[in-house]
PDBQT receptor file of N, H, CA, C and O in Angstrom, charges set to zero:
ATOM      1  N   MET A   1     100.162  82.690  90.052  1.00  0.00    +0.000 N 
ATOM      2  CA  MET A   1     100.451  82.997  90.561  1.00  0.00    +0.000 C 
ATOM      3  C   MET A   1      99.833  84.643  91.272  1.00  0.00    +0.000 C 
ATOM      4  O   MET A   1      99.070  85.438  90.723  1.00  0.00    +0.000 OA
ATOM      5  N   THR A   2     100.403  84.737  92.475  1.00  0.00    +0.000 N 
ATOM      6  H   THR A   2     101.023  84.091  92.921  1.00  0.00    +0.000 HD
ATOM      7  CA  THR A   2      99.024  86.310  92.606  1.00  0.00    +0.000 C 
ATOM      8  C   THR A   2      99.902  87.141  92.547  1.00  0.00    +0.000 C 
ATOM      9  O   THR A   2     101.119  87.067  92.716  1.00  0.00    +0.000 OA
ATOM     10  N   GLN A   3      98.892  88.366  92.168  1.00  0.00    +0.000 N 
ATOM     11  H   GLN A   3      97.903  88.427  92.030  1.00  0.00    +0.000 HD
ATOM     12  CA  GLN A   3      99.863  89.555  92.075  1.00  0.00    +0.000 C 
ATOM     13  C   GLN A   3      99.400  90.420  92.764  1.00  0.00    +0.000 C 
ATOM     14  O   GLN A   3      98.196  90.608  92.943  1.00  0.00    +0.000 OA
ATOM     15  N   PRO A   4     100.438  91.147  93.304  1.00  0.00    +0.000 N 
ATOM     16  CA  PRO A   4     100.945  91.962  94.466  1.00  0.00    +0.000 C 
ATOM     17  C   PRO A   4      99.689  93.122  94.582  1.00  0.00    +0.000 C 
ATOM     18  O   PRO A   4      99.416  93.871  93.645  1.00  0.00    +0.000 OA
ATOM     19  N   SER A   5      99.047  93.135  95.759  1.00  0.00    +0.000 N 
ATOM     20  H   SER A   5      99.268  92.526  96.521  1.00  0.00    +0.000 HD
ATOM     21  CA  SER A   5      97.951  94.248  95.953  1.00  0.00    +0.000 C 
ATOM     22  C   SER A   5      98.122  95.811  95.728  1.00  0.00    +0.000 C 
ATOM     23  O   SER A   5      98.956  96.513  96.301  1.00  0.00    +0.000 OA
ATOM     24  N   LYS A   6      97.332  96.166  94.937  1.00  0.00    +0.000 N 
ATOM     25  H   LYS A   6      96.655  95.596  94.471  1.00  0.00    +0.000 HD
ATOM     26  CA  LYS A   6      97.412  97.802  95.001  1.00  0.00    +0.000 C 
ATOM     27  C   LYS A   6      98.288  98.658  96.540  1.00  0.00    +0.000 C 
ATOM     28  O   LYS A   6      99.217  99.437  96.753  1.00  0.00    +0.000 OA
ATOM     29  N   GLU A   7      97.286  97.904  97.275  1.00  0.00    +0.000 N 
ATOM     30  H   GLU A   7      96.532  97.272  97.102  1.00  0.00    +0.000 HD
ATOM     31  CA  GLU A   7      97.078  98.666  98.494  1.00  0.00    +0.000 C 
ATOM     32  C   GLU A   7      97.935  97.406  99.354  1.00  0.00    +0.000 C 
ATOM     33  O   GLU A   7      97.340  96.438  99.827  1.00  0.00    +0.000 OA
ATOM     34  N   PRO A   8      99.358  97.592  99.458  1.00  0.00    +0.000 N 
ATOM     35  CA  PRO A   8     100.026  96.335 100.401  1.00  0.00    +0.000 C 
ATOM     36  C   PRO A   8     100.043  96.407 101.938  1.00  0.00    +0.000 C 
ATOM     37  O   PRO A   8     100.690  95.627 102.636  1.00  0.00    +0.000 OA
ATOM     38  N   CYS A   9      99.300  97.382 102.392  1.00  0.00    +0.000 N 
ATOM     39  H   CYS A   9      98.774  98.016 101.825  1.00  0.00    +0.000 HD
ATOM     40  CA  CYS A   9      99.198  97.662 103.700  1.00  0.00    +0.000 C 
ATOM     41  C   CYS A   9      97.768  97.253 104.510  1.00  0.00    +0.000 C 
ATOM     42  O   CYS A   9      97.594  97.371 105.723  1.00  0.00    +0.000 OA
ATOM     43  N   LYS A  10      96.888  96.791 103.622  1.00  0.00    +0.000 N 
ATOM     44  H   LYS A  10      97.029  96.695 102.637  1.00  0.00    +0.000 HD
ATOM     45  CA  LYS A  10      95.531  96.738 103.356  1.00  0.00    +0.000 C 
ATOM     46  C   LYS A  10      95.252  95.698 104.860  1.00  0.00    +0.000 C 
ATOM     47  O   LYS A  10      94.474  95.981 105.771  1.00  0.00    +0.000 OA
ATOM     48  N   LYS A  11      96.014  94.632 104.783  1.00  0.00    +0.000 N 
ATOM     49  H   LYS A  11      96.646  94.402 104.044  1.00  0.00    +0.000 HD
ATOM     50  CA  LYS A  11      95.866  93.619 106.032  1.00  0.00    +0.000 C 
ATOM     51  C   LYS A  11      96.117  94.346 106.943  1.00  0.00    +0.000 C 
ATOM     52  O   LYS A  11      95.207  94.673 107.706  1.00  0.00    +0.000 OA
ATOM     53  N   GLU A  12      97.289  94.765 107.111  1.00  0.00    +0.000 N 
ATOM     54  H   GLU A  12      98.027  94.500 106.491  1.00  0.00    +0.000 HD
ATOM     55  CA  GLU A  12      97.852  95.144 108.665  1.00  0.00    +0.000 C 
ATOM     56  C   GLU A  12      96.563  96.307 109.116  1.00  0.00    +0.000 C 
ATOM     57  O   GLU A  12      96.080  96.054 110.220  1.00  0.00    +0.000 OA
ATOM     58  N   ALA A  13      95.991  97.472 108.434  1.00  0.00    +0.000 N 
ATOM     59  H   ALA A  13      96.383  97.677 107.538  1.00  0.00    +0.000 HD
ATOM     60  CA  ALA A  13      95.432  97.992 108.783  1.00  0.00    +0.000 C 
ATOM     61  C   ALA A  13      93.813  97.569 109.068  1.00  0.00    +0.000 C 
ATOM     62  O   ALA A  13      93.069  98.319 109.700  1.00  0.00    +0.000 OA
ATOM     63  N   CYS A  14      93.520  96.707 108.703  1.00  0.00    +0.000 N 
ATOM     64  H   CYS A  14      94.125  96.098 108.190  1.00  0.00    +0.000 HD
ATOM     65  CA  CYS A  14      92.160  95.580 109.088  1.00  0.00    +0.000 C 
ATOM     66  C   CYS A  14      92.770  95.284 110.144  1.00  0.00    +0.000 C 
ATOM     67  O   CYS A  14      92.098  95.763 111.057  1.00  0.00    +0.000 OA
ATOM     68  N   ASP A  15      93.620  94.791 110.539  1.00  0.00    +0.000 N 
ATOM     69  H   ASP A  15      94.166  94.401 109.798  1.00  0.00    +0.000 HD
ATOM     70  CA  ASP A  15      94.231  94.004 111.741  1.00  0.00    +0.000 C 
ATOM     71  C   ASP A  15      94.229  94.457 112.700  1.00  0.00    +0.000 C 
ATOM     72  O   ASP A  15      94.090  93.816 113.742  1.00  0.00    +0.000 OA
ATOM     73  N   ILE A  16      94.429  96.091 112.615  1.00  0.00    +0.000 N 
ATOM     74  H   ILE A  16      94.542  96.612 111.769  1.00  0.00    +0.000 HD
ATOM     75  CA  ILE A  16      94.553  97.306 113.567  1.00  0.00    +0.000 C 
ATOM     76  C   ILE A  16      93.070  97.348 113.912  1.00  0.00    +0.000 C 
ATOM     77  O   ILE A  16      92.781  97.294 115.107  1.00  0.00    +0.000 OA
ATOM     78  N   GLN A  17      92.135  97.435 113.044  1.00  0.00    +0.000 N 
ATOM     79  H   GLN A  17      92.371  97.479 112.073  1.00  0.00    +0.000 HD
ATOM     80  CA  GLN A  17      90.715  98.143 113.243  1.00  0.00    +0.000 C 
ATOM     81  C   GLN A  17      89.741  96.750 113.831  1.00  0.00    +0.000 C 
ATOM     82  O   GLN A  17      88.586  96.862 114.242  1.00  0.00    +0.000 OA
ATOM     83  N   ALA A  18      90.549  95.406 113.749  1.00  0.00    +0.000 N 
ATOM     84  H   ALA A  18      91.487  95.316 113.415  1.00  0.00    +0.000 HD
ATOM     85  CA  ALA A  18      89.569  94.605 114.726  1.00  0.00    +0.000 C 
ATOM     86  C   ALA A  18      90.011  94.469 115.784  1.00  0.00    +0.000 C 
ATOM     87  O   ALA A  18      89.395  94.313 116.839  1.00  0.00    +0.000 OA
ATOM     88  N   CYS A  19      91.485  94.529 115.549  1.00  0.00    +0.000 N 
ATOM     89  H   CYS A  19      91.985  94.656 114.693  1.00  0.00    +0.000 HD
ATOM     90  CA  CYS A  19      92.422  94.429 117.765  1.00  0.00    +0.000 C 
ATOM     91  C   CYS A  19      91.501  95.730 118.088  1.00  0.00    +0.000 C 
ATOM     92  O   CYS A  19      90.731  95.461 119.010  1.00  0.00    +0.000 OA
ATOM     93  N   LEU A  20      91.348  97.050 117.612  1.00  0.00    +0.000 N 
ATOM     94  H   LEU A  20      91.973  97.269 116.864  1.00  0.00    +0.000 HD
ATOM     95  CA  LEU A  20      90.797  98.104 118.414  1.00  0.00    +0.000 C 
ATOM     96  C   LEU A  20      89.319  97.966 118.809  1.00  0.00    +0.000 C 
ATOM     97  O   LEU A  20      88.911  98.404 119.885  1.00  0.00    +0.000 OA
ATOM     98  N   SER A  21      88.537  97.356 117.932  1.00  0.00    +0.000 N 
ATOM     99  H   SER A  21      88.868  96.999 117.059  1.00  0.00    +0.000 HD
ATOM    100  CA  SER A  21      87.124  96.978 118.260  1.00  0.00    +0.000 C 
ATOM    101  C   SER A  21      87.060  95.749 119.343  1.00  0.00    +0.000 C 
ATOM    102  O   SER A  21      86.124  95.748 120.143  1.00  0.00    +0.000 OA
ATOM    103  N   LYS A  22      87.824  94.933 119.374  1.00  0.00    +0.000 N 
ATOM    104  H   LYS A  22      88.584  94.934 118.724  1.00  0.00    +0.000 HD
ATOM    105  CA  LYS A  22      88.008  94.099 120.189  1.00  0.00    +0.000 C 
ATOM    106  C   LYS A  22      88.494  94.550 121.701  1.00  0.00    +0.000 C 
ATOM    107  O   LYS A  22      88.101  94.167 122.803  1.00  0.00    +0.000 OA
ATOM    108  N   ASN A  23      89.387  95.404 121.368  1.00  0.00    +0.000 N 
ATOM    109  H   ASN A  23      89.706  95.714 120.473  1.00  0.00    +0.000 HD
ATOM    110  CA  ASN A  23      89.918  96.232 122.844  1.00  0.00    +0.000 C 
ATOM    111  C   ASN A  23      89.666  97.726 123.531  1.00  0.00    +0.000 C 
ATOM    112  O   ASN A  23      90.303  98.466 124.281  1.00  0.00    +0.000 OA
ATOM    113  N   ASN A  24      88.224  97.758 122.774  1.00  0.00    +0.000 N 
ATOM    114  H   ASN A  24      87.707  97.157 122.165  1.00  0.00    +0.000 HD
ATOM    115  CA  ASN A  24      87.447  98.677 123.527  1.00  0.00    +0.000 C 
ATOM    116  C   ASN A  24      88.421 100.139 123.069  1.00  0.00    +0.000 C 
ATOM    117  O   ASN A  24      88.670 101.030 123.881  1.00  0.00    +0.000 OA
ATOM    118  N   PHE A  25      88.857 100.155 121.716  1.00  0.00    +0.000 N 
ATOM    119  H   PHE A  25      88.654  99.431 121.056  1.00  0.00    +0.000 HD
ATOM    120  CA  PHE A  25      89.492 101.080 121.064  1.00  0.00    +0.000 C 
ATOM    121  C   PHE A  25      90.386 101.923 122.107  1.00  0.00    +0.000 C 
ATOM    122  O   PHE A  25      90.175 103.120 122.302  1.00  0.00    +0.000 OA
ATOM    123  N   ILE A  26      91.544 101.100 122.853  1.00  0.00    +0.000 N 
ATOM    124  H   ILE A  26      91.716 100.128 122.695  1.00  0.00    +0.000 HD
ATOM    125  CA  ILE A  26      92.353 101.206 123.422  1.00  0.00    +0.000 C 
ATOM    126  C   ILE A  26      93.906 101.098 122.426  1.00  0.00    +0.000 C 
ATOM    127  O   ILE A  26      94.417  99.981 122.502  1.00  0.00    +0.000 OA
ATOM    128  N   ALA A  27      94.483 101.861 121.755  1.00  0.00    +0.000 N 
ATOM    129  H   ALA A  27      94.068 102.769 121.693  1.00  0.00    +0.000 HD
ATOM    130  CA  ALA A  27      95.404 101.579 120.847  1.00  0.00    +0.000 C 
ATOM    131  C   ALA A  27      96.754 100.801 121.922  1.00  0.00    +0.000 C 
ATOM    132  O   ALA A  27      97.467 100.070 121.233  1.00  0.00    +0.000 OA
ATOM    133  N   GLN A  28      97.209 100.853 123.519  1.00  0.00    +0.000 N 
ATOM    134  H   GLN A  28      96.630 101.446 124.079  1.00  0.00    +0.000 HD
ATOM    135  CA  GLN A  28      97.930 100.619 124.033  1.00  0.00    +0.000 C 
ATOM    136  C   GLN A  28      97.918  98.870 124.039  1.00  0.00    +0.000 C 
ATOM    137  O   GLN A  28      98.922  98.186 124.239  1.00  0.00    +0.000 OA
ATOM    138  N   ARG A  29      96.622  98.369 123.788  1.00  0.00    +0.000 N 
ATOM    139  H   ARG A  29      95.807  98.924 123.625  1.00  0.00    +0.000 HD
ATOM    140  CA  ARG A  29      96.430  96.907 123.875  1.00  0.00    +0.000 C 
ATOM    141  C   ARG A  29      96.732  96.405 121.794  1.00  0.00    +0.000 C 
ATOM    142  O   ARG A  29      96.685  95.429 121.045  1.00  0.00    +0.000 OA
ATOM    143  N   CYS A  30      96.960  97.562 121.782  1.00  0.00    +0.000 N 
ATOM    144  H   CYS A  30      96.998  98.354 122.391  1.00  0.00    +0.000 HD
ATOM    145  CA  CYS A  30      97.333  96.440 120.041  1.00  0.00    +0.000 C 
ATOM    146  C   CYS A  30      98.432  97.342 119.296  1.00  0.00    +0.000 C 
ATOM    147  O   CYS A  30      98.316  97.727 118.133  1.00  0.00    +0.000 OA
ATOM    148  N   LEU A  31      99.726  97.675 120.306  1.00  0.00    +0.000 N 
ATOM    149  H   LEU A  31      99.820  97.361 121.251  1.00  0.00    +0.000 HD
ATOM    150  CA  LEU A  31     101.093  97.552 119.897  1.00  0.00    +0.000 C 
ATOM    151  C   LEU A  31     101.458  96.213 118.799  1.00  0.00    +0.000 C 
ATOM    152  O   LEU A  31     101.874  96.564 117.695  1.00  0.00    +0.000 OA
ATOM    153  N   LYS A  32     101.385  95.405 118.935  1.00  0.00    +0.000 N 
ATOM    154  H   LYS A  32     101.047  95.119 119.832  1.00  0.00    +0.000 HD
ATOM    155  CA  LYS A  32     101.954  94.431 118.125  1.00  0.00    +0.000 C 
ATOM    156  C   LYS A  32     101.035  94.799 116.533  1.00  0.00    +0.000 C 
ATOM    157  O   LYS A  32     101.801  95.233 115.673  1.00  0.00    +0.000 OA
ATOM    158  N   VAL A  33     100.353  94.744 116.321  1.00  0.00    +0.000 N 
ATOM    159  H   VAL A  33      99.731  94.391 117.020  1.00  0.00    +0.000 HD
ATOM    160  CA  VAL A  33      99.803  94.999 115.099  1.00  0.00    +0.000 C 
ATOM    161  C   VAL A  33      99.823  96.467 114.857  1.00  0.00    +0.000 C 
ATOM    162  O   VAL A  33      99.418  96.704 113.719  1.00  0.00    +0.000 OA
ATOM    163  N   ILE A  34     100.226  97.788 115.675  1.00  0.00    +0.000 N 
ATOM    164  H   ILE A  34     100.556  97.596 116.599  1.00  0.00    +0.000 HD
ATOM    165  CA  ILE A  34     100.305  99.038 115.111  1.00  0.00    +0.000 C 
ATOM    166  C   ILE A  34     101.586  98.848 114.227  1.00  0.00    +0.000 C 
ATOM    167  O   ILE A  34     101.718  99.045 113.019  1.00  0.00    +0.000 OA
ATOM    168  N   GLU A  35     102.573  98.374 115.237  1.00  0.00    +0.000 N 
ATOM    169  H   GLU A  35     102.466  98.215 116.218  1.00  0.00    +0.000 HD
ATOM    170  CA  GLU A  35     104.038  97.950 114.758  1.00  0.00    +0.000 C 
ATOM    171  C   GLU A  35     104.258  97.560 113.068  1.00  0.00    +0.000 C 
ATOM    172  O   GLU A  35     104.956  97.990 112.150  1.00  0.00    +0.000 OA
ATOM    173  N   LYS A  36     103.137  96.390 113.270  1.00  0.00    +0.000 N 
ATOM    174  H   LYS A  36     102.570  96.041 114.016  1.00  0.00    +0.000 HD
ATOM    175  CA  LYS A  36     103.440  95.546 111.926  1.00  0.00    +0.000 C 
ATOM    176  C   LYS A  36     102.771  96.483 110.660  1.00  0.00    +0.000 C 
ATOM    177  O   LYS A  36     103.258  96.413 109.531  1.00  0.00    +0.000 OA
ATOM    178  N   LEU A  37     102.039  97.037 110.852  1.00  0.00    +0.000 N 
ATOM    179  H   LEU A  37     101.644  97.094 111.769  1.00  0.00    +0.000 HD
ATOM    180  CA  LEU A  37     101.452  98.079 110.234  1.00  0.00    +0.000 C 
ATOM    181  C   LEU A  37     102.624  99.300 109.673  1.00  0.00    +0.000 C 
ATOM    182  O   LEU A  37     102.606  99.726 108.518  1.00  0.00    +0.000 OA
ATOM    183  N   GLU A  38     103.619  99.755 110.724  1.00  0.00    +0.000 N 
ATOM    184  H   GLU A  38     103.634  99.409 111.662  1.00  0.00    +0.000 HD
ATOM    185  CA  GLU A  38     104.662 100.835 110.459  1.00  0.00    +0.000 C 
ATOM    186  C   GLU A  38     105.573 100.331 109.647  1.00  0.00    +0.000 C 
ATOM    187  O   GLU A  38     106.045 101.053 108.769  1.00  0.00    +0.000 OA
ATOM    188  N   ALA A  39     106.034  98.849 109.806  1.00  0.00    +0.000 N 
ATOM    189  H   ALA A  39     105.651  98.262 110.519  1.00  0.00    +0.000 HD
ATOM    190  CA  ALA A  39     107.315  97.656 109.218  1.00  0.00    +0.000 C 
ATOM    191  C   ALA A  39     106.650  97.947 107.966  1.00  0.00    +0.000 C 
ATOM    192  O   ALA A  39     107.334  98.428 107.063  1.00  0.00    +0.000 OA
ATOM    193  N   CYS A  40     104.955  97.645 107.707  1.00  0.00    +0.000 N 
ATOM    194  H   CYS A  40     104.399  97.254 108.441  1.00  0.00    +0.000 HD
ATOM    195  CA  CYS A  40     104.684  97.176 106.295  1.00  0.00    +0.000 C 
ATOM    196  C   CYS A  40     105.005  98.719 105.586  1.00  0.00    +0.000 C 
ATOM    197  O   CYS A  40     105.919  98.869 104.775  1.00  0.00    +0.000 OA
ATOM    198  N   CYS A  41     104.131  99.796 106.017  1.00  0.00    +0.000 N 
ATOM    199  H   CYS A  41     103.389  99.674 106.676  1.00  0.00    +0.000 HD
ATOM    200  CA  CYS A  41     104.572 101.492 105.599  1.00  0.00    +0.000 C 
ATOM    201  C   CYS A  41     106.425 101.664 105.091  1.00  0.00    +0.000 C 
ATOM    202  O   CYS A  41     106.814 102.350 104.146  1.00  0.00    +0.000 OA
ATOM    203  N   GLU A  42     107.034 101.097 105.728  1.00  0.00    +0.000 N 
ATOM    204  H   GLU A  42     106.718 100.540 106.496  1.00  0.00    +0.000 HD
ATOM    205  CA  GLU A  42     108.508 101.280 105.881  1.00  0.00    +0.000 C 
ATOM    206  C   GLU A  42     108.666 100.602 104.450  1.00  0.00    +0.000 C 
ATOM    207  O   GLU A  42     109.408 101.199 103.670  1.00  0.00    +0.000 OA
ATOM    208  N   LYS A  43     108.200  99.697 104.108  1.00  0.00    +0.000 N 
ATOM    209  H   LYS A  43     107.597  99.212 104.741  1.00  0.00    +0.000 HD
ATOM    210  CA  LYS A  43     108.899  98.335 103.539  1.00  0.00    +0.000 C 
ATOM    211  C   LYS A  43     108.232  98.777 102.221  1.00  0.00    +0.000 C 
ATOM    212  O   LYS A  43     108.806  98.346 101.222  1.00  0.00    +0.000 OA
ATOM    213  N   CYS A  44     107.101  99.574 101.991  1.00  0.00    +0.000 N 
ATOM    214  H   CYS A  44     106.634  99.925 102.803  1.00  0.00    +0.000 HD
ATOM    215  CA  CYS A  44     106.549 100.153 101.026  1.00  0.00    +0.000 C 
ATOM    216  C   CYS A  44     106.703 101.231 100.316  1.00  0.00    +0.000 C 
ATOM    217  O   CYS A  44     106.357 101.551  99.179  1.00  0.00    +0.000 OA
ATOM    218  N   SER A  45     107.600 102.037 101.637  1.00  0.00    +0.000 N 
ATOM    219  H   SER A  45     107.881 101.776 102.561  1.00  0.00    +0.000 HD
ATOM    220  CA  SER A  45     108.054 103.749 101.517  1.00  0.00    +0.000 C 
ATOM    221  C   SER A  45     107.057 104.538 101.483  1.00  0.00    +0.000 C 
ATOM    222  O   SER A  45     107.106 105.597 100.858  1.00  0.00    +0.000 OA
ATOM    223  N   TYR A  46     105.626 104.003 102.388  1.00  0.00    +0.000 N 
ATOM    224  H   TYR A  46     105.586 103.143 102.896  1.00  0.00    +0.000 HD
ATOM    225  CA  TYR A  46     104.359 104.686 102.869  1.00  0.00    +0.000 C 
ATOM    226  C   TYR A  46     103.761 104.616 101.355  1.00  0.00    +0.000 C 
ATOM    227  O   TYR A  46     103.257 105.689 101.024  1.00  0.00    +0.000 OA
ATOM    228  N   ASN A  47     103.711 103.748 100.506  1.00  0.00    +0.000 N 
ATOM    229  H   ASN A  47     104.120 102.876 100.775  1.00  0.00    +0.000 HD
ATOM    230  CA  ASN A  47     103.383 104.432  99.296  1.00  0.00    +0.000 C 
ATOM    231  C   ASN A  47     101.720 103.193  99.918  1.00  0.00    +0.000 C 
ATOM    232  O   ASN A  47     101.813 102.074  99.412  1.00  0.00    +0.000 OA
ATOM    233  N   SER A  48     100.660 103.340 100.686  1.00  0.00    +0.000 N 
ATOM    234  H   SER A  48     100.584 104.248 101.097  1.00  0.00    +0.000 HD
ATOM    235  CA  SER A  48      99.783 102.884 100.604  1.00  0.00    +0.000 C 
ATOM    236  C   SER A  48      98.800 103.794 101.223  1.00  0.00    +0.000 C 
ATOM    237  O   SER A  48      99.372 104.525 102.031  1.00  0.00    +0.000 OA
ATOM    238  N   THR A  49      97.392 104.044 101.135  1.00  0.00    +0.000 N 
ATOM    239  H   THR A  49      96.928 103.450 100.479  1.00  0.00    +0.000 HD
ATOM    240  CA  THR A  49      96.463 104.634 101.451  1.00  0.00    +0.000 C 
ATOM    241  C   THR A  49      96.383 104.650 103.323  1.00  0.00    +0.000 C 
ATOM    242  O   THR A  49      96.345 105.585 104.121  1.00  0.00    +0.000 OA
ATOM    243  N   HIS A  50      96.381 103.081 103.512  1.00  0.00    +0.000 N 
ATOM    244  H   HIS A  50      96.411 102.320 102.863  1.00  0.00    +0.000 HD
ATOM    245  CA  HIS A  50      96.356 102.911 104.909  1.00  0.00    +0.000 C 
ATOM    246  C   HIS A  50      97.818 103.360 105.443  1.00  0.00    +0.000 C 
ATOM    247  O   HIS A  50      97.932 103.224 106.661  1.00  0.00    +0.000 OA
ATOM    248  N   CYS A  51      98.587 103.703 104.994  1.00  0.00    +0.000 N 
ATOM    249  H   CYS A  51      98.494 103.814 104.004  1.00  0.00    +0.000 HD
ATOM    250  CA  CYS A  51     100.471 104.639 105.588  1.00  0.00    +0.000 C 
ATOM    251  C   CYS A  51      99.361 105.705 106.627  1.00  0.00    +0.000 C 
ATOM    252  O   CYS A  51      99.475 105.673 107.852  1.00  0.00    +0.000 OA
ATOM    253  N   GLY A  52      98.367 106.569 105.968  1.00  0.00    +0.000 N 
ATOM    254  H   GLY A  52      98.275 106.596 104.972  1.00  0.00    +0.000 HD
ATOM    255  CA  GLY A  52      97.942 107.695 106.147  1.00  0.00    +0.000 C 
ATOM    256  C   GLY A  52      97.682 107.920 107.939  1.00  0.00    +0.000 C 
ATOM    257  O   GLY A  52      98.249 108.822 108.556  1.00  0.00    +0.000 OA
ATOM    258  N   SER A  53      96.758 106.954 108.573  1.00  0.00    +0.000 N 
ATOM    259  H   SER A  53      96.297 106.221 108.072  1.00  0.00    +0.000 HD
ATOM    260  CA  SER A  53      96.218 106.481 109.405  1.00  0.00    +0.000 C 
ATOM    261  C   SER A  53      97.787 106.520 110.734  1.00  0.00    +0.000 C 
ATOM    262  O   SER A  53      97.802 107.084 111.828  1.00  0.00    +0.000 OA
ATOM    263  N   LEU A  54      98.563 105.956 110.275  1.00  0.00    +0.000 N 
ATOM    264  H   LEU A  54      98.551 105.497 109.386  1.00  0.00    +0.000 HD
ATOM    265  CA  LEU A  54      99.497 105.354 111.034  1.00  0.00    +0.000 C 
ATOM    266  C   LEU A  54     100.439 106.578 111.784  1.00  0.00    +0.000 C 
ATOM    267  O   LEU A  54     101.328 106.097 112.486  1.00  0.00    +0.000 OA
ATOM    268  N   SER A  55     100.395 108.141 111.755  1.00  0.00    +0.000 N 
ATOM    269  H   SER A  55      99.672 108.532 111.184  1.00  0.00    +0.000 HD
ATOM    270  CA  SER A  55     101.078 108.666 112.435  1.00  0.00    +0.000 C 
ATOM    271  C   SER A  55     100.125 109.259 113.587  1.00  0.00    +0.000 C 
ATOM    272  O   SER A  55     100.718 109.831 114.502  1.00  0.00    +0.000 OA
ATOM    273  N   GLY A  56      98.743 109.197 113.658  1.00  0.00    +0.000 N 
ATOM    274  H   GLY A  56      98.261 108.733 112.915  1.00  0.00    +0.000 HD
ATOM    275  CA  GLY A  56      97.888 109.140 114.821  1.00  0.00    +0.000 C 
ATOM    276  C   GLY A  56      98.402 107.819 115.934  1.00  0.00    +0.000 C 
ATOM    277  O   GLY A  56      98.663 107.707 117.132  1.00  0.00    +0.000 OA
ATOM    278  N   LEU A  57      98.374 107.259 115.156  1.00  0.00    +0.000 N 
ATOM    279  H   LEU A  57      98.163 107.349 114.182  1.00  0.00    +0.000 HD
ATOM    280  CA  LEU A  57      98.571 106.125 116.010  1.00  0.00    +0.000 C 
ATOM    281  C   LEU A  57      99.775 105.807 116.485  1.00  0.00    +0.000 C 
ATOM    282  O   LEU A  57      99.684 105.017 117.425  1.00  0.00    +0.000 OA
ATOM    283  N   LEU A  58     100.957 106.132 116.187  1.00  0.00    +0.000 N 
ATOM    284  H   LEU A  58     101.031 106.774 115.424  1.00  0.00    +0.000 HD
ATOM    285  CA  LEU A  58     102.314 106.387 116.767  1.00  0.00    +0.000 C 
ATOM    286  C   LEU A  58     102.387 107.273 117.848  1.00  0.00    +0.000 C 
ATOM    287  O   LEU A  58     103.244 107.262 118.731  1.00  0.00    +0.000 OA
ATOM    288  N   LYS A  59     101.214 108.226 117.702  1.00  0.00    +0.000 N 
ATOM    289  H   LYS A  59     100.518 108.235 116.984  1.00  0.00    +0.000 HD
ATOM    290  CA  LYS A  59     101.315 109.449 118.925  1.00  0.00    +0.000 C 
ATOM    291  C   LYS A  59     100.391 108.648 120.242  1.00  0.00    +0.000 C 
ATOM    292  O   LYS A  59     100.269 109.173 121.349  1.00  0.00    +0.000 OA
ATOM    293  N   GLN A  60      99.995 107.762 120.003  1.00  0.00    +0.000 N 
ATOM    294  H   GLN A  60     100.095 107.335 119.104  1.00  0.00    +0.000 HD
ATOM    295  CA  GLN A  60      99.219 107.019 121.160  1.00  0.00    +0.000 C 
ATOM    296  C   GLN A  60     100.212 105.706 121.641  1.00  0.00    +0.000 C 
ATOM    297  O   GLN A  60      99.852 104.937 122.531  1.00  0.00    +0.000 OA
ATOM    298  N   LYS A  61     101.511 105.568 120.920  1.00  0.00    +0.000 N 
ATOM    299  H   LYS A  61     101.803 106.193 120.196  1.00  0.00    +0.000 HD
ATOM    300  CA  LYS A  61     102.439 104.542 121.536  1.00  0.00    +0.000 C 
ATOM    301  C   LYS A  61     103.429 105.305 122.560  1.00  0.00    +0.000 C 
ATOM    302  O   LYS A  61     104.142 106.299 122.419  1.00  0.00    +0.000 OA
ATOM    303  N   PRO A  62     103.153 104.330 123.786  1.00  0.00    +0.000 N 
ATOM    304  CA  PRO A  62     104.376 104.701 124.868  1.00  0.00    +0.000 C 
ATOM    305  C   PRO A  62     105.718 104.954 124.427  1.00  0.00    +0.000 C 
ATOM    306  O   PRO A  62     106.243 104.199 123.608  1.00  0.00    +0.000 OA
ATOM    307  N   LYS A  63     106.408 106.095 124.968  1.00  0.00    +0.000 N 
ATOM    308  H   LYS A  63     105.982 106.708 125.633  1.00  0.00    +0.000 HD
ATOM    309  CA  LYS A  63     107.972 105.978 124.399  1.00  0.00    +0.000 C 
ATOM    310  C   LYS A  63     108.293 105.025 125.484  1.00  0.00    +0.000 C 
ATOM    311  O   LYS A  63     107.591 104.413 126.290  1.00  0.00    +0.000 OA
ATOM    312  N   VAL A  64     110.203 105.112 125.151  1.00  0.00    +0.000 N 
ATOM    313  H   VAL A  64     110.773 105.609 124.497  1.00  0.00    +0.000 HD
ATOM    314  CA  VAL A  64     110.543 104.087 126.092  1.00  0.00    +0.000 C 
ATOM    315  C   VAL A  64     111.525 104.552 126.462  1.00  0.00    +0.000 C 
ATOM    316  O   VAL A  64     112.193 103.980 127.323  1.00  0.00    +0.000 OA
TER     317      VAL A  64
């Protein structure tokens, strides 16, 4: 059995970095992975150091 990660949203944060790198750092092209990090942060009550950068990313998200 694997132990739960001490950083529960690390994978999602790494996925965002990879997406941004591939897309010339245009956040709008990475909305799906940003939303996955948002969901992870909500699930762990923002108890991950990777959730701190989420607010800046969400500001770039277009309002519907």
